[in-house]
C-alpha positions in Angstrom: 8.6 -75.2 63.7 7.8 -78.0 61.5 3.8 -76.8 61.0 5.8 -73.3 60.4 8.2 -74.6 57.8 5.1 -76.4 55.7 3.2 -73.2 55.7 6.3 -71.2 54.6 6.7 -73.9 51.7 3.2 -74.1 50.7 2.9 -70.2 50.9 5.9 -69.8 48.5 4.3 -71.8 46.3 1.2 -70.2 46.2 2.9 -66.8 45.7 4.5 -68.5 42.6 1.2 -69.8 41.2 -0.6 -66.3 42.0 1.9 -64.4 40.2 1.6 -67.2 36.9 -2.3 -66.7 37.4 -2.2 -62.8 37.5 0.0 -63.2 34.0 -2.6 -65.5 32.2 -5.5 -63.6 33.6 -4.1 -60.5 31.6 -4.2 -62.5 28.5 -8.0 -62.9 28.8 -8.9 -59.7 30.6 -10.3 -58.4 27.2 -12.3 -61.7 26.4 -16.0 -62.0 26.9 -17.9 -58.5 26.8 -15.1 -56.6 26.0 -13.9 -59.1 23.3 -17.5 -58.1 22.0 -17.1 -54.3 22.2 -13.5 -54.6 20.2 -15.5 -56.7 17.4 -18.0 -54.3 17.4 -15.4 -51.2 16.9 -14.1 -53.6 13.9 -17.5 -53.7 12.4 -17.6 -50.2 12.1 -14.3 -49.4 10.8 -12.7 -48.2 13.8 -15.6 -46.0 14.8 -18.5 -46.4 17.2 -21.7 -45.4 15.8 -23.7 -45.8 18.5 -22.2 -43.1 20.8 -25.1 -41.8 23.0 -25.6 -38.1 23.2 -25.5 -38.0 26.8 -21.5 -38.7 26.4 -21.3 -42.2 27.8 -18.6 -44.4 26.6 -19.3 -46.4 23.5 -17.2 -49.3 21.6 -13.7 -47.0 21.7 -13.5 -48.0 25.5 -11.9 -51.1 23.9 -9.0 -49.2 22.6 -8.9 -47.4 25.4 -8.4 -50.2 27.9 -5.6 -51.8 26.3 -2.5 -49.8 27.9 -4.0 -50.9 31.1 -4.4 -54.8 30.0 -0.6 -54.4 28.8 -0.1 -53.1 32.4 -1.7 -56.0 34.3 0.7 -58.4 32.1 3.8 -56.6 33.5 2.5 -56.7 37.3 1.9 -60.4 36.7 5.6 -61.0 35.5 6.8 -58.8 38.3 4.7 -60.9 40.7 6.5 -64.1 39.3 10.0 -62.6 39.6 8.7 -61.6 43.3 7.9 -64.8 44.2 11.2 -66.2 42.5 13.4 -64.0 44.7 11.7 -66.1 47.6 13.4 -69.4 46.2 16.3 -67.8 45.6 16.9 -67.0 49.3 15.4 -70.0 50.1 12.8 -68.4 52.3 10.7 -71.9 51.4 12.8 -74.0 53.4 15.3 -72.5 55.8 14.8 -72.8 59.6 16.3 -69.8 60.3 15.9 -66.5 58.6 19.0 -64.3 57.7 18.8 -60.5 56.4 18.7 -62.1 52.9 15.3 -63.4 53.9 14.1 -60.4 55.6 14.7 -58.2 52.6 13.1 -60.8 49.7 10.2 -61.1 51.9 9.9 -57.4 52.6 10.4 -57.0 48.7 8.1 -59.8 47.5 5.1 -58.9 50.2 5.5 -55.0 49.5 5.9 -55.5 45.7 2.9 -57.8 45.7 1.1 -55.6 48.1 1.2 -52.2 46.0 0.6 -53.9 42.4 -2.4 -55.8 43.7 -4.0 -52.5 45.1 -3.1 -50.7 41.8 -4.5 -53.5 39.7 -7.5 -53.9 42.0 -8.3 -50.2 42.3 -7.9 -49.4 38.3 -9.8 -52.6 37.3 -12.8 -51.2 39.7 -12.7 -47.9 37.9 -12.4 -49.4 34.0 -15.5 -51.5 35.0 -17.2 -48.6 36.2 -16.2 -47.0 32.5 -17.8 -50.2 30.8 -21.0 -50.1 32.9 -21.3 -46.8 31.5 -21.6 -47.6 27.9 -24.8 -46.7 26.0 -26.0 -50.7 26.4 -29.2 -49.9 24.6 -27.7 -48.1 22.0 -25.4 -50.9 21.4 -27.8 -53.6 21.0 -29.9 -51.4 18.7 -26.9 -51.0 16.2 -26.7 -55.1 16.3 -30.4 -55.1 16.0 -30.3 -53.2 12.7 -28.1 -55.4 11.2 -29.5 -58.3 8.8 -30.6 -61.4 10.4 -27.6 -63.4 9.3 -24.8 -61.3 10.7 -23.4 -62.7 13.9 -24.1 -60.1 16.7 -21.8 -59.0 19.1 -23.4 -57.7 22.2 -22.7 -58.4 25.9 -23.3 -56.5 29.2 -21.3 -59.3 31.7 -18.7 -57.6 33.8 -17.7 -61.2 34.7 -13.9 -60.4 33.9 -13.8 -57.5 35.6 -15.3 -59.6 38.5 -12.9 -62.3 38.4 -10.1 -59.6 38.3 -10.9 -58.5 41.8 -10.7 -62.6 43.0 -7.4 -62.6 41.5 -5.7 -59.3 42.9 -7.6 -60.0 46.0 -5.9 -63.5 46.4 -2.3 -62.2 45.5 -3.0 -59.2 48.2 -3.9 -61.7 50.9 -1.2 -64.0 50.0 1.4 -60.9 50.6 -0.2 -60.5 53.6 0.2 -63.9 54.7 3.8 -63.6 53.8 4.2 -61.0 56.3 2.5 -62.8 59.1 4.3 -66.0 58.4 7.6 -63.9 59.0 6.2 -62.7 62.3 5.3 -66.4 63.4 8.7 -67.3 62.2 10.7 -64.5 64.3 8.9 -65.5 67.4 9.7 -69.3 66.6 13.3 -68.7 66.1 13.4 -66.2 69.5 11.8 -69.2 71.3 14.4 -71.7 70.0 17.1 -69.5 71.0 15.6 -69.0 74.4 15.6 -73.0 74.9 19.0 -73.3 73.4 20.3 -70.5 76.2 18.4 -72.4 79.0 19.5 -75.9 77.8 23.3 -74.5 77.6 22.9 -73.2 81.2 21.6 -76.6 82.5 24.3 -78.1 80.9 27.3 -75.9 82.6 25.3 -76.5 86.0 25.5 -80.1 85.7 29.0 -80.0 84.2 30.2 -77.8 87.5 
């Protein structure tokens, strides 16, 4: 039981930290290549001048993705609150779990799984949209600017890829929370059986 109690303590802490990381990540999500795309959009007065005739996405993708970025921030905040719920119900330190603990764990695990999967899938879709930018036209646009002008161009998908890592970790931690609950239930049942057996032995000796 001691090993399990240490594990539940660290797991609750991990979920809280991951919620904070997910929130922080949302503030950096549009850095890197997406930031360069935004700066390019500003340079063209909000109108992309390198839109491909093929219909590929252009610099306006920076505006289109703003809603998703805001959603990621709210997701992170909710993840933090879900982890706090575990602490409110003492899921991190209780030897025996009660109804409140089952409810808190179910809400936290279910919420984190739903949020992380949604973020993971939508991040993949936005990454695909970014890769559909006409990078040739984008680079040609900046190559056509005066030499002393700072050129904002990048085809890096680093922030999208980091998103996969962040939300995968949240998903795995939520699954671990469920597995920890199963482990806890098995140990509690084992303790009850040992106590019942001990009481029977004590009763027999008393007789």
